[in-house]
FIMIPA-310815 format. One record per residue (C-alpha): residue in one letter; x, y, z. Coordinates in steps of 0.2 Angstrom, whole numbers, plus 5000, padded with zeros to 4 digits. Layout:
BEGIN
AXYZ
...
***
This chain:
BEGIN
M563955535366
S562455635364
G562555805356
H561855915370
G562956005382
A564756015385
A565855865388
S566055825406
L567655745414
W566855575413
M566455595395
R568255645390
T569155515401
E568155355403
Q568055205391
V566155155390
P565854975385
H564854955370
Y563654805367
P562854745351
E561054795346
L559654685351
G559754555337
R558354435343
N556854435354
W557254425373
R556154375387
A556354455404
D555354485420
V555654675419
C556254795405
V557154945411
V557355085398
G558855195400
A560555145406
G560955305416
V561255295435
A559455275439
G559155135426
L560755045430
T560255055449
T558454995446
A559154845435
Y560454805448
L559154805463
L557954695452
T559254565449
L559654555467
E557854515470
G558054365457
R557154455442
S557854435424
V558054615418
A558254685400
L559154845401
L558854955385
E559855105381
R559755205364
G561455285367
H562855255378
I562855165395
G563055305408
G562755435394
G561455585394
E561155675410
T562155545420
A563755585410
R563555765413
T563455765432
T564755815445
A564455635453
H563755715469
L562355645478
S561255755488
N559555775497
A559555955495
L558355975480
D558456115467
D556756185471
G557056175490
Y555956095503
P554756255505
E554356255487
L553956065487
E552856085503
K551856225494
F551456095480
F551455925489
G551155975507
E552255935522
F552155745520
G552655755501
A554155865505
R554655745519
L554455595507
A555555685494
Q556955715507
E556855535515
S556855455497
H558455545492
T559255515509
K558855325507
A559455325489
I561155395495
D561255265509
R560855135496
M562255195484
E563555195498
S562955015503
V563054955485
C564855015484
A565354925500
I564454765495
E565154755478
G566854815482
I566754965470
D568155085473
C567455245467
E568055355482
F566255375490
T566455495503
R565155595513
V565555775515
D564655925522
G563556025509
Y563156205509
L561756315502
F562256485497
Q561056635493
P561556715477
S561856895477
G560457015473
***
């Protein structure tokens, strides 16, 4: 795994498949760079549309930032919607919220369609004001 940050539960417990380096020229409709959750999802959705996809990753599949997450999906963004609204207006903040919500819905549907037993569960989320 990459050398930044502490090893997460996933990094310590999961066996990640390894694939050989690209040994010849390939042709594909689309090239997706990065095999984290975003790249894997993008490649998956493109294949559903009938596209041929080359998925390139310099490290490990699901490595990098993806390997260091707590595996929660949220539409409560780090900067908060008032901050996003300052920079991108009400429409931009709403678009961010809607896109994150739709992404969560899509992940849930992929789990159901593909029969992925990952214990996907919707739970309430809470934001806390730090002391001071």
